[in-house]
LOLOGU-217151 format. One record per residue (C-alpha): x, y, z; chain; residue number from 1; residue in one letter. Coordinates in Angstrom, 2 decimals, always signed. Layout:
# LOLOGU-217151
       X       Y       Z unit pos code
       X       Y       Z    A NUM    a
...
***
This chain:
# LOLOGU-217151
       X       Y       Z unit pos code
  -28.70  -37.70  +17.88    A   1    m
  -28.64  -34.82  +15.54    A   2    e
  -31.17  -35.10  +12.52    A   3    t
  -30.31  -33.51   +9.30    A   4    s
  -32.99  -31.59   +7.78    A   5    t
  -31.34  -30.74   +4.29    A   6    h
  -28.17  -30.93   +2.27    A   7    t
  -26.25  -27.66   +1.91    A   8    v
  -25.85  -26.99   -1.89    A   9    t
  -25.23  -23.93   -4.22    A  10    n
  -23.03  -21.95   -1.75    A  11    q
  -19.76  -20.66   -3.02    A  12    a
  -16.62  -21.85   -1.33    A  13    p
  -14.66  -19.23   +0.39    A  14    p
  -11.97  -17.27   -1.56    A  15    l
   -8.96  -18.49   +0.13    A  16    v
   -5.63  -20.13   -0.70    A  17    g
   -5.02  -17.86   -3.62    A  18    y
   -2.38  -15.42   -4.69    A  19    d
   -3.76  -11.97   -4.36    A  20    v
   -1.08  -10.35   -6.53    A  21    f
   -0.87  -13.01   -9.29    A  22    g
   -4.59  -12.98   -9.72    A  23    s
   -4.57   -9.39  -10.22    A  24    d
   -3.85   -8.91  -13.87    A  25    r
   -4.15   -5.04  -13.85    A  26    a
   -1.80   -4.84  -10.95    A  27    l
   +0.83   -7.38  -12.41    A  28    g
   +0.91   -5.44  -15.69    A  29    e
   +1.39   -2.20  -13.77    A  30    a
   +4.42   -3.35  -11.96    A  31    v
   +5.99   -4.92  -15.12    A  32    a
   +5.35   -1.55  -16.83    A  33    r
   +6.86   +0.65  -14.07    A  34    h
   +9.73   -1.69  -12.88    A  35    v
  +12.90   -2.01  -14.89    A  36    g
  +13.85   -5.28  -16.51    A  37    p
  +16.85   -5.64  -14.02    A  38    e
  +14.46   -5.74  -11.02    A  39    l
  +11.40   -7.36  -12.65    A  40    a
  +12.11  -10.87  -11.33    A  41    e
  +13.13   -9.80   -7.86    A  42    e
  +10.08   -7.55   -7.45    A  43    v
   +7.76  -10.06   -8.87    A  44    r
   +9.14  -12.82   -6.58    A  45    t
   +8.59  -10.62   -3.41    A  46    e
   +5.03   -9.42   -4.61    A  47    l
   +4.03  -13.11   -5.33    A  48    t
   +5.20  -14.15   -1.77    A  49    e
   +3.28  -11.43   -0.28    A  50    l
   +0.20  -12.19   -2.33    A  51    g
   +0.10  -15.90   -1.43    A  52    r
   +0.37  -14.85   +2.35    A  53    a
   -2.58  -12.45   +1.83    A  54    a
   -4.72  -15.06   +0.23    A  55    g
   -3.95  -17.74   +2.94    A  56    s
   -6.48  -18.80   +5.54    A  57    a
   -4.10  -17.69   +8.27    A  58    q
   -3.85  -14.15   +7.14    A  59    a
   -7.61  -13.75   +6.66    A  60    q
   -8.07  -15.17  +10.29    A  61    e
   -5.68  -12.42  +11.66    A  62    w
   -7.89   -9.73   +9.85    A  63    g
  -11.10  -11.19  +11.44    A  64    r
   -9.58  -11.29  +14.86    A  65    l
   -7.98   -8.04  +14.83    A  66    a
  -11.33   -6.51  +14.04    A  67    n
  -13.62   -8.58  +16.23    A  68    e
  -11.22   -7.78  +19.30    A  69    s
  -10.67   -3.99  +19.03    A  70    p
   -7.91   -2.19  +20.98    A  71    p
   -8.43   -1.36  +24.63    A  72    r
   -7.09   +1.55  +26.60    A  73    l
   -5.47   +1.37  +29.96    A  74    r
   -4.81   +4.66  +31.47    A  75    t
   -3.42   +3.41  +34.86    A  76    h
   -1.70   +0.43  +36.09    A  77    d
   -3.05   -1.58  +39.07    A  78    r
   -1.22   +0.84  +41.61    A  79    y
   -2.84   +4.04  +39.95    A  80    g
   +0.26   +5.01  +38.01    A  81    e
   -0.52   +6.62  +34.72    A  82    r
   +0.59   +4.35  +31.89    A  83    i
   -1.48   +5.43  +28.91    A  84    d
   -1.14   +2.20  +27.00    A  85    e
   -3.35   +0.62  +24.29    A  86    v
   -3.65   -3.22  +24.18    A  87    e
   -4.08   -4.93  +20.72    A  88    f
   -5.08   -8.49  +19.83    A  89    h
   -1.85  -10.58  +18.81    A  90    p
   -3.34  -10.80  +15.29    A  91    a
   -2.72   -7.07  +14.94    A  92    w
   +0.77   -7.32  +15.68    A  93    h
   +1.09  -10.30  +13.32    A  94    r
   -0.32   -8.31  +10.49    A  95    l
   +1.82   -5.29  +11.35    A  96    l
   +4.81   -7.37  +11.58    A  97    g
   +4.16   -9.09   +8.25    A  98    h
   +3.68   -5.58   +6.51    A  99    a
   +6.83   -4.20   +8.00    A 100    v
   +8.85   -7.31   +7.00    A 101    g
   +7.50   -7.03   +3.56    A 102    a
   +9.08   -3.63   +3.16    A 103    g
   +5.76   -1.74   +3.21    A 104    l
   +7.66   +1.14   +5.19    A 105    t
  +10.72   +1.13   +2.93    A 106    d
  +10.15   +2.96   -0.30    A 107    a
  +12.35   +6.09   -0.18    A 108    w
  +15.89   +4.62   -0.46    A 109    g
  +15.61   +1.35   -2.62    A 110    r
  +15.40   +0.82   -6.45    A 111    p
  +11.85   +1.12   -7.70    A 112    a
  +10.92   +1.55   -4.03    A 113    g
   +7.64   +3.31   -4.42    A 114    h
   +6.24   +1.03   -7.12    A 115    v
   +7.01   -2.16   -5.31    A 116    r
   +5.90   -0.67   -1.98    A 117    r
   +2.64   +0.59   -3.47    A 118    a
   +1.87   -2.75   -5.09    A 119    a
   +2.62   -4.50   -1.76    A 120    g
   +0.53   -2.10   +0.14    A 121    f
   -2.44   -2.63   -2.34    A 122    l
   -1.98   -6.41   -2.05    A 123    v
   -1.53   -6.67   +1.85    A 124    w
   -4.36   -4.03   +2.73    A 125    s
   -6.83   -6.51   +1.24    A 126    q
   -6.24   -8.80   +4.21    A 127    v
   -7.16   -6.01   +6.69    A 128    e
   -7.07   -2.21   +6.43    A 129    a
   -6.67   -0.83   +9.92    A 130    g
   -3.04   -1.75  +10.50    A 131    h
   -2.28   +0.01   +7.31    A 132    g
   -2.64   +3.22   +9.24    A 133    c
   +0.57   +3.09  +11.17    A 134    p
   +2.35   +1.60   +8.08    A 135    v
   +1.33   +4.53   +5.96    A 136    s
   +2.20   +7.14   +8.45    A 137    m
   +5.64   +5.61   +9.02    A 138    t
   +6.34   +5.71   +5.35    A 139    h
   +5.14   +9.16   +4.80    A 140    a
   +7.28  +10.48   +7.76    A 141    a
  +10.47  +10.26   +6.02    A 142    v
  +10.33  +13.38   +3.66    A 143    p
   +9.24  +15.40   +6.57    A 144    a
  +12.31  +14.12   +8.73    A 145    l
  +14.59  +14.81   +5.78    A 146    r
  +14.11  +18.65   +6.25    A 147    t
  +16.41  +18.09   +9.43    A 148    d
  +19.48  +16.03   +8.49    A 149    p
  +20.37  +15.13  +11.98    A 150    a
  +16.98  +13.72  +12.72    A 151    l
  +16.66  +11.98   +9.35    A 152    a
  +20.12  +10.18  +10.03    A 153    a
  +18.71   +9.04  +13.44    A 154    e
  +15.03   +8.09  +12.61    A 155    w
  +14.96   +7.11   +8.90    A 156    e
  +16.85   +3.82   +9.20    A 157    p
  +14.42   +2.82  +12.03    A 158    r
  +11.51   +3.88   +9.91    A 159    l
  +12.54   +1.96   +6.78    A 160    t
  +13.69   -1.18   +8.82    A 161    s
  +11.99   -4.47   +7.97    A 162    h
  +11.96   -5.31  +11.71    A 163    g
   +8.92   -4.82  +13.97    A 164    y
   +8.81   -5.07  +17.83    A 165    e
   +5.75   -4.03  +19.77    A 166    a
   +5.94   -2.25  +23.27    A 167    g
   +7.05   +1.07  +24.79    A 168    l
  +10.93   +0.92  +24.99    A 169    v
  +13.41   +3.37  +23.65    A 170    p
  +13.39   +3.35  +19.88    A 171    a
  +17.20   +2.84  +19.66    A 172    a
  +16.78   -0.49  +21.24    A 173    r
  +14.13   -1.75  +18.79    A 174    k
  +14.86   -3.46  +15.46    A 175    p
  +12.63   -0.79  +13.71    A 176    g
  +10.26   +1.96  +14.67    A 177    a
   +6.79   +3.09  +13.67    A 178    l
   +5.44   +6.74  +13.52    A 179    f
   +1.94   +8.25  +14.04    A 180    g
   +0.79  +11.83  +13.45    A 181    m
   -1.24  +14.34  +15.45    A 182    g
   -2.34  +17.29  +13.36    A 183    m
   -5.93  +18.20  +13.91    A 184    t
   -7.51  +19.58  +16.99    A 185    e
  -11.00  +20.08  +18.27    A 186    k
  -11.57  +23.62  +17.03    A 187    q
   -9.82  +23.33  +13.60    A 188    g
  -10.00  +19.95  +11.92    A 189    g
   -8.38  +20.21   +8.52    A 190    s
   -7.64  +24.00   +9.17    A 191    d
   -4.46  +23.14  +11.09    A 192    v
   -3.30  +26.87  +11.04    A 193    r
   -6.01  +27.38  +13.69    A 194    g
   -4.16  +24.88  +15.99    A 195    n
   -3.73  +26.24  +19.56    A 196    t
   -1.27  +23.52  +21.04    A 197    t
   +1.71  +25.68  +22.35    A 198    r
   +5.41  +24.87  +21.87    A 199    a
   +7.82  +26.49  +24.43    A 200    e
  +11.64  +26.27  +23.82    A 201    p
  +13.52  +24.49  +26.42    A 202    v
  +16.25  +26.63  +27.77    A 203    p
  +19.60  +25.50  +26.45    A 204    g
  +18.07  +22.95  +24.07    A 205    g
  +18.59  +24.21  +20.49    A 206    a
  +15.78  +22.23  +19.04    A 207    a
  +13.89  +21.02  +22.19    A 208    d
  +10.53  +22.15  +23.22    A 209    y
   +7.77  +21.29  +25.70    A 210    r
   +4.23  +21.09  +24.54    A 211    l
   +0.93  +22.07  +25.88    A 212    t
   -2.28  +21.34  +24.29    A 213    g
   -4.24  +18.54  +22.74    A 214    h
   -4.93  +16.46  +19.53    A 215    k
   -8.36  +15.32  +18.44    A 216    w
   -7.39  +12.54  +16.14    A 217    f
   -4.05  +10.68  +16.91    A 218    c
   -4.00   +7.18  +15.38    A 219    s
   -1.87   +4.34  +16.33    A 220    a
   -1.03   +5.76  +19.80    A 221    p
   +1.34   +3.06  +20.60    A 222    m
   +3.83   +4.24  +17.90    A 223    s
   +7.25   +5.03  +18.75    A 224    d
   +7.09   +8.65  +17.70    A 225    g
   +4.51  +11.22  +16.45    A 226    f
   +4.86  +14.26  +14.12    A 227    l
   +2.63  +16.97  +15.34    A 228    v
   +1.91  +20.55  +14.66    A 229    l
   +2.14  +23.18  +17.39    A 230    a
   +2.37  +27.09  +17.71    A 231    q
   +5.99  +27.93  +18.26    A 232    a
   +7.09  +31.65  +19.06    A 233    p
   +7.53  +32.09  +15.28    A 234    e
   +4.39  +30.35  +14.21    A 235    g
   +2.94  +27.01  +13.37    A 236    l
   +5.87  +24.30  +13.50    A 237    t
   +6.26  +20.53  +13.14    A 238    c
   +7.60  +18.60  +15.97    A 239    f
   +8.66  +15.04  +16.68    A 240    l
   +7.23  +13.55  +19.92    A 241    v
   +8.74  +10.37  +21.18    A 242    p
   +6.70   +8.02  +23.18    A 243    r
   +9.60   +6.85  +25.10    A 244    v
  +12.68   +9.03  +25.96    A 245    l
  +16.18   +7.96  +25.46    A 246    a
  +16.62   +7.15  +29.10    A 247    d
  +13.68   +4.73  +29.16    A 248    g
  +11.22   +7.10  +30.86    A 249    s
   +7.99   +7.75  +29.25    A 250    r
   +7.09  +10.98  +27.67    A 251    n
   +4.10  +12.75  +28.92    A 252    a
   +1.41  +11.61  +26.34    A 253    f
   -1.96  +11.37  +27.90    A 254    r
   -4.51   +9.33  +26.10    A 255    i
   -7.99  +10.57  +27.08    A 256    q
   -9.97   +8.08  +25.24    A 257    r
  -10.21   +5.92  +21.97    A 258    l
  -12.54   +6.93  +19.32    A 259    k
  -15.69   +4.51  +18.74    A 260    d
  -15.43   +4.54  +14.88    A 261    k
  -17.70   +3.31  +12.07    A 262    l
  -15.03   +1.19  +10.71    A 263    g
  -11.15   +0.72  +11.03    A 264    n
  -12.00   -1.03  +14.20    A 265    r
   -8.66   -2.89  +14.65    A 266    s
   -6.80   +0.51  +14.79    A 267    n
   -6.61   +2.72  +17.73    A 268    a
   -7.44   +6.42  +17.10    A 269    s
   -7.01   +8.38  +20.23    A 270    a
   -7.53  +11.78  +21.96    A 271    e
   -4.34  +12.97  +23.36    A 272    v
   -3.14  +15.65  +25.60    A 273    e
   +0.21  +17.19  +26.26    A 274    f
   +0.54  +18.69  +29.87    A 275    d
   +3.49  +21.22  +29.48    A 276    g
   +6.05  +18.72  +30.33    A 277    t
   +5.73  +16.82  +26.92    A 278    t
   +9.15  +16.83  +25.29    A 279    l
   +9.37  +17.42  +21.48    A 280    a
  +12.20  +18.00  +18.98    A 281    r
  +11.54  +20.53  +16.29    A 282    r
  +11.42  +19.34  +12.63    A 283    v
  +12.26  +22.02  +10.28    A 284    g
  +12.43  +25.80  +11.08    A 285    d
   +9.87  +27.44  +13.34    A 286    e
   +6.75  +28.92  +11.45    A 287    g
   +7.32  +26.41   +8.75    A 288    r
   +5.11  +23.70   +9.82    A 289    g
   +2.85  +23.19   +6.74    A 290    v
   +5.67  +23.34   +4.33    A 291    p
   +7.57  +20.73   +6.35    A 292    t
   +4.72  +18.31   +6.42    A 293    i
   +3.55  +18.95   +2.79    A 294    i
   +5.38  +15.97   +1.18    A 295    e
   +4.12  +13.83   +4.12    A 296    m
   +0.55  +14.65   +3.38    A 297    v
   +1.03  +13.98   -0.28    A 298    a
   +2.39  +10.60   +0.51    A 299    a
   -0.39   +9.63   +2.89    A 300    t
   -2.93  +10.92   +0.27    A 301    r
   -1.51   +8.56   -2.31    A 302    l
   -1.89   +5.74   +0.36    A 303    d
   -5.46   +6.65   +0.75    A 304    c
   -5.76   +6.10   -3.06    A 305    v
   -3.97   +2.84   -2.72    A 306    l
   -6.20   +1.75   +0.06    A 307    g
   -9.37   +2.55   -1.64    A 308    s
   -8.12   +0.55   -4.79    A 309    a
   -7.33   -2.47   -2.57    A 310    a
  -10.87   -2.36   -1.05    A 311    q
  -12.22   -1.94   -4.52    A 312    m
  -10.20   -5.21   -5.74    A 313    r
  -11.08   -7.22   -2.83    A 314    q
  -14.73   -6.44   -3.10    A 315    a
  -14.64   -7.14   -6.91    A 316    l
  -12.79  -10.42   -6.23    A 317    a
  -15.46  -11.45   -3.74    A 318    q
  -18.27  -10.58   -6.07    A 319    a
  -17.00  -12.37   -9.16    A 320    i
  -16.09  -15.46   -7.08    A 321    h
  -19.43  -15.76   -5.77    A 322    h
  -21.11  -15.38   -8.93    A 323    s
  -18.97  -17.95  -10.67    A 324    a
  -20.18  -20.59   -8.19    A 325    y
  -23.66  -19.51   -7.31    A 326    r
  -26.54  -20.85   -9.63    A 327    h
  -29.80  -19.21  -10.14    A 328    a
  -32.63  -19.30  -12.75    A 329    f
  -31.00  -22.06  -14.54    A 330    g
  -27.30  -21.30  -14.54    A 331    g
  -24.28  -19.53  -12.88    A 332    p
  -24.96  -15.89  -11.93    A 333    l
  -21.74  -14.93  -13.77    A 334    i
  -23.38  -16.02  -17.07    A 335    d
  -26.37  -13.84  -16.74    A 336    k
  -26.21  -10.70  -18.93    A 337    p
  -27.29   -8.43  -16.35    A 338    l
  -25.06   -9.65  -13.69    A 339    m
  -22.20   -9.52  -16.08    A 340    r
  -22.83   -6.02  -16.75    A 341    n
  -22.69   -5.23  -13.03    A 342    v
  -19.44   -7.07  -12.54    A 343    l
  -17.92   -5.53  -15.65    A 344    a
  -18.78   -2.15  -14.48    A 345    d
  -17.17   -2.92  -10.97    A 346    l
  -14.14   -4.27  -12.77    A 347    a
  -13.70   -1.15  -14.72    A 348    l
  -13.77   +1.00  -11.66    A 349    e
  -11.22   -1.23   -9.89    A 350    s
   -8.83   -1.42  -12.72    A 351    e
   -8.99   +2.41  -13.36    A 352    a
   -8.19   +2.91   -9.67    A 353    a
   -5.23   +0.53   -9.68    A 354    t
   -3.74   +1.89  -12.89    A 355    v
   -3.93   +5.48  -11.53    A 356    l
   -2.48   +4.71   -8.26    A 357    a
   +0.51   +2.70   -9.72    A 358    m
   +1.26   +5.61  -12.18    A 359    r
   +1.52   +7.99   -9.34    A 360    l
   +3.87   +5.79   -7.44    A 361    a
   +6.06   +5.51  -10.47    A 362    a
   +6.12   +9.16  -10.67    A 363    a
   +7.63   +9.22   -7.07    A 364    y
  +10.43   +6.79   -8.23    A 365    d
  +11.12   +8.84  -11.38    A 366    a
  +11.51  +12.00   -9.06    A 367    d
  +12.08  +14.49  -12.04    A 368    t
  +10.73  +18.06  -12.20    A 369    g
   +7.76  +17.13  -14.50    A 370    p
   +6.89  +14.07  -12.61    A 371    e
   +6.85  +16.06   -9.36    A 372    r
   +4.74  +18.64  -11.05    A 373    a
   +2.25  +15.74  -12.11    A 374    l
   +1.90  +14.51   -8.57    A 375    l
   +1.14  +18.08   -7.28    A 376    r
   -2.04  +18.01   -9.15    A 377    i
   -2.89  +14.34   -9.73    A 378    a
   -2.57  +13.18   -6.07    A 379    v
   -5.26  +15.29   -4.87    A 380    p
   -7.43  +14.74   -7.93    A 381    a
   -7.08  +10.88   -7.51    A 382    a
   -7.54  +11.07   -3.76    A 383    k
  -10.87  +13.09   -4.31    A 384    y
  -12.24  +10.72   -6.99    A 385    w
  -10.95   +7.25   -6.26    A 386    v
  -11.74   +7.32   -2.48    A 387    t
  -15.16   +8.45   -3.18    A 388    k
  -15.87   +5.57   -5.61    A 389    r
  -14.91   +2.99   -3.03    A 390    a
  -18.16   +3.19   -0.89    A 391    t
  -20.63   +2.77   -3.67    A 392    p
  -18.64   +0.20   -5.49    A 393    m
  -18.25   -2.00   -2.25    A 394    v
  -21.92   -1.60   -1.51    A 395    g
  -22.62   -2.86   -5.10    A 396    e
  -20.26   -5.79   -4.80    A 397    a
  -21.85   -6.75   -1.49    A 398    l
  -25.19   -6.75   -3.15    A 399    e
  -23.90   -9.30   -5.75    A 400    c
  -23.67  -11.72   -2.85    A 401    l
  -27.17  -10.97   -1.76    A 402    g
  -28.07  -11.83   +1.81    A 403    g
  -24.91  -13.72   +2.23    A 404    n
  -22.95  -10.40   +1.68    A 405    g
  -24.88   -8.68   +4.35    A 406    y
  -23.54  -11.12   +7.07    A 407    v
  -20.27  -10.52   +8.77    A 408    e
  -18.82  -13.75   +7.86    A 409    e
  -18.63  -12.70   +4.22    A 410    s
  -16.11   -9.95   +5.01    A 411    g
  -18.08   -7.40   +2.84    A 412    l
  -19.56   -5.65   +5.80    A 413    p
  -16.06   -4.87   +7.28    A 414    r
  -15.04   -3.59   +3.76    A 415    l
  -18.24   -1.41   +3.55    A 416    l
  -17.59   +0.08   +6.88    A 417    r
  -14.02   +0.82   +6.03    A 418    e
  -14.81   +2.29   +2.58    A 419    a
  -15.65   +5.98   +3.52    A 420    p
  -12.36   +6.49   +5.60    A 421    l
  -10.08   +7.25   +2.90    A 422    n
  -12.11   +9.94   +1.62    A 423    s
  -12.13  +11.61   +4.99    A 424    i
   -8.61  +11.01   +6.20    A 425    w
   -5.95  +13.54   +4.98    A 426    e
   -8.54  +15.94   +3.93    A 427    g
  -12.07  +15.34   +2.85    A 428    s
  -13.44  +15.92   -0.75    A 429    g
  -13.71  +19.62   -0.51    A 430    n
  -10.22  +19.99   +0.72    A 431    v
   -8.91  +17.88   -2.12    A 432    q
  -10.76  +19.79   -4.85    A 433    a
   -9.69  +23.15   -3.42    A 434    l
   -6.15  +21.78   -3.29    A 435    d
   -6.46  +21.05   -7.02    A 436    v
   -7.62  +24.66   -7.70    A 437    l
   -4.69  +26.05   -5.74    A 438    r
   -2.25  +23.94   -7.93    A 439    a
   -4.09  +25.30  -11.12    A 440    l
   -3.87  +28.91  -10.10    A 441    q
   -0.54  +29.03   -8.55    A 442    r
   +1.49  +26.28  -10.15    A 443    e
   +1.19  +26.44  -14.01    A 444    p
   +3.69  +23.69  -14.40    A 445    g
   +1.24  +21.20  -12.72    A 446    a
   -1.35  +21.72  -15.31    A 447    l
   +1.26  +21.46  -18.03    A 448    d
   +2.42  +18.06  -16.74    A 449    a
   -1.07  +16.90  -16.42    A 450    y
   -1.85  +17.90  -20.00    A 451    l
   +1.17  +16.28  -21.29    A 452    r
   +0.30  +12.97  -19.43    A 453    e
   -3.42  +12.83  -20.90    A 454    v
   -2.13  +14.06  -24.18    A 455    g
   +0.10  +10.86  -24.57    A 456    l
   -3.28   +9.03  -25.61    A 457    a
   -4.72  +11.76  -27.86    A 458    r
   -6.03  +10.34  -31.11    A 459    g
   -6.61   +6.86  -29.78    A 460    a
  -10.26   +7.02  -28.74    A 461    d
  -12.54   +9.78  -29.94    A 462    h
  -14.41   +9.75  -26.66    A 463    r
  -11.24  +10.51  -24.74    A 464    l
  -10.44  +13.16  -27.30    A 465    d
  -13.76  +14.88  -26.84    A 466    r
  -13.27  +14.75  -23.08    A 467    a
   -9.97  +16.32  -23.22    A 468    i
  -11.35  +19.16  -25.35    A 469    k
  -14.28  +19.75  -23.03    A 470    d
  -11.99  +19.73  -20.13    A 471    l
   -9.69  +22.37  -21.65    A 472    l
  -12.75  +24.57  -22.40    A 473    t
  -13.69  +24.29  -18.57    A 474    e
  -10.06  +25.03  -17.48    A 475    l
  -10.00  +28.09  -19.66    A 476    a
  -12.56  +29.86  -17.55    A 477    d
  -11.80  +29.73  -13.76    A 478    l
  -14.00  +32.55  -12.86    A 479    e
  -16.12  +31.55   -9.84    A 480    g
  -14.61  +27.97  -10.09    A 481    v
  -14.76  +27.12   -6.39    A 482    e
  -18.45  +26.41   -6.63    A 483    g
  -17.81  +23.73   -9.39    A 484    r
  -14.45  +22.53   -8.06    A 485    a
  -15.78  +19.07   -7.40    A 486    r
  -17.16  +18.62  -11.02    A 487    r
  -13.96  +20.00  -12.58    A 488    l
  -11.71  +17.55  -10.42    A 489    v
  -14.01  +14.64  -11.10    A 490    e
  -13.57  +15.20  -14.93    A 491    r
   -9.81  +15.62  -14.51    A 492    m
   -9.57  +12.42  -12.73    A 493    a
  -11.68  +10.54  -15.22    A 494    l
   -9.90  +11.84  -18.14    A 495    v
   -6.48  +10.89  -16.59    A 496    l
   -7.83   +7.26  -15.83    A 497    q
   -9.28   +7.19  -19.37    A 498    g
   -5.91   +8.22  -20.91    A 499    s
   -3.90   +5.64  -18.96    A 500    l
   -6.55   +2.76  -19.78    A 501    l
   -6.21   +3.75  -23.51    A 502    v
   -2.48   +3.32  -23.41    A 503    r
   -2.16   +0.39  -21.36    A 504    w
   -5.35   -1.74  -20.72    A 505    a
   -6.69   -4.25  -23.11    A 506    p
   -9.21   -2.76  -25.82    A 507    p
  -12.16   -4.29  -24.10    A 508    e
  -11.42   -2.32  -20.95    A 509    v
  -10.58   +0.97  -22.43    A 510    s
  -13.42   +0.74  -24.76    A 511    d
  -15.93   +0.10  -21.94    A 512    a
  -14.36   +2.78  -19.68    A 513    f
  -14.41   +5.50  -22.44    A 514    c
  -17.97   +4.65  -23.41    A 515    a
  -19.31   +4.96  -20.00    A 516    s
  -17.24   +7.34  -18.00    A 517    r
  -16.22   +9.63  -20.73    A 518    l
  -18.67   +9.14  -23.61    A 519    g
  -21.66   +9.76  -21.32    A 520    g
  -23.49   +6.42  -22.11    A 521    d
  -23.86   +5.33  -18.60    A 522    w
  -26.52   +5.35  -15.75    A 523    g
  -26.35   +6.60  -12.24    A 524    a
  -25.79   +3.05  -10.90    A 525    a
  -23.32   +0.34  -11.55    A 526    f
  -24.46   -2.26  -14.02    A 527    g
  -25.64   +0.43  -16.64    A 528    t
  -22.86   -0.28  -19.24    A 529    l
  -24.02   +0.33  -22.90    A 530    p
  -24.94   -2.53  -25.13    A 531    h
  -22.35   -4.29  -27.38    A 532    g
  -19.42   -4.03  -24.94    A 533    l
  -17.27   -7.11  -24.30    A 534    a
  -18.35   -7.31  -20.84    A 535    t
  -17.50  -11.10  -20.62    A 536    g
  -13.90  -10.50  -21.33    A 537    a
  -13.74   -7.64  -18.79    A 538    v
  -15.11   -9.87  -16.12    A 539    v
  -12.87  -12.70  -16.95    A 540    e
   -9.74  -10.58  -16.74    A 541    r
  -10.68   -9.43  -13.30    A 542    a
  -11.48  -12.90  -11.96    A 543    r
   -9.28  -14.06   -9.08    A 544    a
   -8.46  -17.82   -9.72    A 545    v
   -7.87  -20.07   -6.76    A 546    v
***
């Protein structure tokens, strides 16, 4: 007979059974702001449905199982035949099927497609981040394929389908298809112009090639097709490599091993080799590989921003939820002035990331010259800053739970392991900062678009006005700017976030953000907001209500 030694009290209940979208006021307001009134009810209904699914016990269990049972590589079958298959836990397929079914690969052809898709991606990524990799790559492949109308006509309907089917069969026989990417190689990393993989034209095939070489990082290797870069006779070129050929035979796609990663454990990242018989279809012109993929890269970079915003939001929601239920030193943690300062500081970081990410998604939907110019400079700036903020913010949120946050059941350790990824994927911090410099030096329209955007809030907050003035002074002198590129891009991102919050967030949020991030009255750690701010209102706004 079991003997009870104590009664368990003062433990926060799990944050489950809630609407992830409906509980996020900043996200809901952004969707309402950027979606036309004729679509407002439709979009809110679909995001509410997805938000409730994301907050369900079932979805949270899928996320746990997918990460605790990582993918397994099977290079050969029982007879010694090469098969190069990766087995995933069923929970992975359920997560992926739900994401595709919710339209998270369908942004390019429907009204307000990018805003509704970005909001959905931010919501559903809070369940589990790893399966977002093939979702993101599939979404981002569309603009690259559109450089070849015939390929786009064949593949775009598959990539934007709301149907998912696992398994290696010809894509034409599936309800939808997913794409992966293989760009980097051992010797080059982000410097893809140094790639050595060779592409030899197939005699008699106008756009058919055979590849010889390798890819150092190839995520989601069970996808139906892959966009890769290889050296063709006329230079670096983009290619489409199908996993299964039209006749049902498997393309030569040799998976050497799966990466043993810090986080992102549910997702398979592989090292692959092409043995000279690997068939590929050219995408775009020979020698135009980088221009062909440039819009794809921009789309995945925005998804890095969205993914980090999702991690921040989920970490914040868990920290506030715990603090509302946990009592210490005579009352709920959430009522303690110092804890309230910490939570409010985290809430500002989360809302600023969300508002910025959704503004950039809206620029995709607008698709005008000025909005495209804004994206050219704001996407790498946002990618640089927001993805870097995720790791310290998730770590601080974990600390709000104390020892309870350090154990796996809380979910915070998984978030913390995942947090650094988005600052590395699609170009690390230096790559993003240098890309902003390229835009400043070569595309003056990009800076003009940025200044017009931040100028919309001029005169509304003296700290923002001063920050804009200081930024203009720094931008006026680009001599030797490479060594201070990070500092410059950080300021650009913060000024852009501040301008958006001044225009659209409640006064208590914009005031606290401008005082701390732009006014200089802030410490080096979270929880150092200046005295006199409405921290209670900021925290209450961010609280997820079950």
